[in-house]
C-alpha positions in Angstrom: 16.8 -20.2 -4.3 19.6 -18.7 -2.0 18.8 -17.2 1.4 16.4 -14.3 0.6 18.2 -12.0 3.2 21.5 -12.6 1.4 19.8 -12.0 -2.0 18.6 -8.6 -0.9 21.8 -7.9 1.1 20.0 -7.3 4.4 20.4 -8.7 7.9 17.9 -11.2 9.3 16.7 -8.6 11.8 16.1 -5.9 9.1 13.0 -3.8 9.3 10.2 -3.9 6.7 11.5 -0.4 5.6 15.0 -1.7 5.1 13.8 -4.7 3.1 11.7 -2.5 0.9 14.5 0.0 0.4 17.0 -2.7 -0.5 14.5 -4.3 -3.0 13.7 -1.0 -4.8 17.4 -0.2 -5.1 18.2 -3.6 -6.6 15.0 -3.6 -8.8 16.1 -0.4 -10.4 19.6 -1.6 -11.1 18.6 -5.0 -12.5 15.3 -4.3 -14.2 15.2 -6.1 -17.6 14.4 -2.8 -19.4 17.7 -1.4 -18.3 19.7 -4.6 -18.9 18.4 -5.8 -22.3 21.8 -7.2 -23.3 22.5 -8.8 -19.9 20.4 -12.0 -19.4 22.2 -12.6 -16.0 20.7 -9.3 -14.8 17.2 -10.6 -15.7 17.8 -13.8 -13.7 19.1 -11.8 -10.8 16.0 -9.5 -11.0 13.7 -12.6 -10.7 15.6 -13.9 -7.7 15.4 -10.5 -6.0 11.7 -10.3 -6.7 11.1 -13.8 -5.2 13.1 -12.9 -2.2 11.1 -9.7 -1.6 7.8 -11.6 -2.1 8.8 -13.9 0.7 10.2 -11.3 3.1 7.5 -8.8 2.6 4.9 -11.4 3.7 4.9 -11.4 7.5 3.6 -14.9 7.9 6.0 -16.4 5.3 8.9 -14.5 6.8 8.2 -15.9 10.2 7.8 -19.4 8.9 11.2 -19.1 7.1 12.9 -17.6 10.2 11.5 -20.7 12.1 12.8 -23.1 9.5 9.3 -24.3 8.6 9.6 -23.3 4.9 12.6 -22.9 2.6 13.5 -19.9 0.4 11.0 -21.0 -2.2 8.2 -21.2 0.3 8.0 -25.0 0.4 7.7 -26.9 3.8 11.1 -28.1 4.9 9.8 -31.1 7.0 6.3 -31.9 5.8 5.9 -34.8 8.4 8.3 -33.5 11.1 11.7 -34.7 12.1 12.8 -38.3 11.8 11.2 -39.0 8.4 7.6 -38.6 9.5 5.2 -41.1 11.3 6.5 -44.0 9.1 10.1 -43.0 9.1 13.2 -44.4 10.8 12.9 -42.5 14.2 11.7 -43.8 17.5 8.0 -44.7 17.6 7.9 -45.4 13.8 8.2 -48.7 11.9 11.8 -49.7 12.1 13.9 -50.6 9.0 13.1 -54.1 7.9 10.2 -54.5 10.3 8.2 -56.4 7.7 11.0 -58.5 6.3 12.2 -55.9 3.9 15.7 -55.5 2.7 18.4 -52.9 3.5 16.2 -50.2 2.0 13.2 -51.1 4.0 9.8 -52.4 3.0 7.7 -50.9 0.2 4.6 -49.9 2.2 2.7 -48.2 -0.7 0.4 -51.2 -1.3 -0.3 -51.3 2.4 -1.2 -47.6 2.5 -3.4 -48.0 -0.6 -5.4 -50.8 1.2 -5.6 -48.9 4.5 -6.6 -45.5 3.1 -8.4 -46.3 -0.1 -5.7 -45.4 -2.6 -2.8 -42.9 -3.0 -5.1 -39.9 -2.9 -6.9 -40.7 0.4 -6.0 -40.7 4.1 -3.3 -38.7 6.0 -5.4 -35.6 6.0 -5.6 -35.4 2.3 -1.8 -35.1 1.9 -1.8 -37.5 -1.1 1.0 -39.8 0.1 2.6 -42.0 -2.6 6.0 -43.6 -3.1 7.7 -40.2 -3.3 6.0 -38.8 -0.2 3.5 -35.8 -0.2 2.5 -34.4 -3.6 3.2 -30.8 -4.1 0.3 -28.7 -5.4 0.4 -28.1 -9.2 2.4 -24.9 -10.1 0.6 -21.7 -11.0 1.3 -20.0 -14.3 4.3 -17.7 -14.9 4.4 -14.1 -13.6 3.9 -11.6 -16.4 5.9 -8.3 -16.3 4.4 -5.0 -17.3 5.8 -1.5 -17.4 3.4 1.4 -16.9 4.3 5.0 -17.7 2.5 7.3 -15.5 2.3 11.2 -16.0 4.0 13.1 -13.1 0.8 15.1 -12.4 -1.2 11.8 -12.1 1.4 10.3 -9.8 1.1 13.5 -7.6 -2.6 13.2 -7.1 -2.9 9.4 -7.5 -5.2 9.4 -10.5 -6.2 5.8 -11.5 -4.3 4.4 -14.4 -5.7 2.1 -17.1 -3.5 -0.8 -18.2 -4.2 -3.4 -21.0 -3.2 -7.0 -19.9 -1.8 -9.7 -22.3 -5.3 -11.3 -22.6 -6.6 -8.0 -24.1 -8.6 -7.1 -20.9 -8.2 -3.6 -19.4 -8.1 -2.7 -15.7 -7.9 0.5 -13.7 -5.0 0.6 -11.2 -5.2 2.6 -8.1 -1.7 4.0 -7.5 -0.2 3.5 -4.0 0.5 6.5 -1.7 4.2 7.6 -2.1 4.4 6.1 -5.5 7.8 6.8 -7.2 9.8 5.7 -10.2 10.4 2.0 -9.9 7.5 1.2 -7.6 6.1 -2.3 -8.3 2.5 -3.4 -8.0 1.5 -7.1 -7.9 -1.8 -8.1 -9.5 -2.9 -11.5 -8.1 -4.2 -14.0 -10.7 -3.4 -11.7 -13.7 -0.5 -13.7 -15.0 -0.3 -16.7 -17.3 -2.5 -19.8 -17.0 -0.9 -22.8 -15.4 -1.9 -26.2 -13.9 -2.5 -24.7 -10.5 -4.3 -21.6 -11.8 -3.2 -18.2 -13.1 0.1 -16.6 -11.9 0.4 -13.0 -11.0 1.3 -9.8 -13.0 4.0 -7.5 -11.8 3.6 -3.8 -12.8 6.6 -1.5 -12.6 5.7 2.1 -12.5 7.7 4.6 -14.6 6.9 8.2 -13.9 7.3 10.2 -17.1 9.1 13.5 -17.2 6.8 16.6 -17.4 7.4 19.6 -19.8 7.4 22.2 -17.0 7.0 20.5 -13.6 10.1 18.9 -11.9 9.9 16.6 -8.9 12.0 17.5 -5.9 11.4 14.7 -3.3 7.9 15.3 -2.1 7.7 18.7 -3.7 7.0 19.9 -7.3 9.1 22.7 -8.8 7.9 25.2 -11.4 9.5 28.1 -13.1 7.0 30.8 -13.7 7.6 33.7 -16.2 6.1 37.1 -15.2 6.3 40.4 -17.0 8.3 43.3 -15.7 5.3 45.3 -14.6 3.8 42.3 -12.8 7.1 42.0 -10.8 7.4 45.7 -10.2 3.7 46.6 -9.5 2.6 43.3 -8.1 -0.2 41.1 -9.6 -2.4 38.0 -9.3 -1.4 35.5 -11.9 -2.7 32.1 -12.9 -0.4 29.2 -12.2 -0.7 25.5 -13.3 -0.7 22.8 -10.6 -1.2 19.0 -10.6 -4.8 19.7 -9.4 -5.5 22.4 -12.0 -4.7 26.1 -12.3 -4.8 28.4 -9.3 -4.3 32.1 -8.7 -0.9 33.2 -7.1 -0.2 36.6 -5.7 3.1 38.1 -6.9 4.0 40.8 -4.4 5.1 44.3 -5.4 8.8 44.4 -6.1 9.3 40.6 -6.5 12.7 39.8 -7.8 13.5 37.4 -10.6 14.6 34.1 -9.0 12.4 34.5 -5.9 10.6 31.3 -4.9 7.0 31.2 -3.7 5.2 28.3 -2.1 1.9 26.7 -2.8 1.1 24.4 0.1 -0.3 20.9 -0.4 0.2 21.0 -4.2 3.1 18.5 -4.5 3.4 14.7 -4.4 1.2 12.4 -2.3 3.3 11.0 0.6 2.9 7.5 2.0 0.9 9.0 5.0 -1.6 10.6 2.5 -0.4 14.2 3.0 0.9 16.2 0.2 4.2 18.1 -0.4 4.3 21.7 -1.7 4.7 23.3 -5.1 7.7 25.6 -5.2 7.3 28.4 -7.8 10.4 30.3 -8.9 9.5 33.7 -10.4 11.4 34.6 -13.6 11.1 38.2 -14.9 10.6 37.9 -18.7 11.7 41.0 -20.5 10.3 41.7 -24.0 12.7 41.5 -27.0 14.1 44.9 -28.2 12.6 44.3 -31.6 9.1 43.8 -30.3 6.5 46.5 -29.8 6.5 46.1 -26.0 10.3 46.1 -26.0 10.5 49.3 -28.0 7.9 51.0 -25.7 9.9 49.8 -22.6 13.1 51.2 -24.0 11.5 54.6 -24.7 10.1 54.8 -21.1 13.5 53.9 -19.6 15.5 56.2 -21.9 17.8 58.2 -19.7 16.9 56.4 -16.5 19.7 54.5 -14.6 19.5 52.3 -11.6 22.5 53.5 -9.5 22.4 50.4 -7.1 25.1 47.7 -7.4 23.2 44.4 -7.0 26.5 42.5 -7.3 28.1 44.1 -4.3 27.6 41.1 -2.0 29.7 39.1 -4.6 32.6 41.4 -3.9 32.6 43.0 -7.4 
């Protein structure tokens, strides 16, 4: 894999926030669900995910920066510089020291006699003709997409997901969850020689029939009757937490926005945004009973104000 910093398009000294932001942007652009006819995008998405996995792990990132591991997380020099304790550097066995040819002696039989076979000695490193054995690979990562209702995302209601093996688990949504947030489930992927891989769940926040997200806030258009706006009233208003009572002041104009504190989205610090309620005066149709009564009551009455004066007309 290429340099993970280059893959995400960030500098080596980038902060965790910058790395996370770059990853989210790329993940949204390259997600397989948005690029079904572009296999290269799926490959790029996998590269971006692997790069983020390495750089989001503080220990692995530090090891990579020090040159101890490569971009795939594998040790760059398992036995140190100079080819290890039996390599060609000073202090080791020099080339041809046992009468070998230009390529040096084959010491595998000697190691087997000294350490009881290929699997023993050297701290359990498993040295053979090809050097240290890598651990068997884990199974493949399984991708899931989970659609979450907007109101559930606001209050972080747990979400149930069915895995490929038929088992169901309840996911605890992270604070600050948004469309495109990814959650890694350790050991919930495919089976492999080295154990199960992971599952990667991409959150998709579903649109709501009357709530609209505005950053950390939720917006709602609230219809009220003319008499409720003119005379004032207490009206029931839906929120992500359930219905609450809202006071509409006397003389409230259509289009005025009222605020319900702490009824919006959950932020990363655990606090909540607000719910912004825009009042819309709903007049009855002229063919309805209420419309006919209103027309009779207002017959001959005229509002002499010019509400459009500030518009210069």
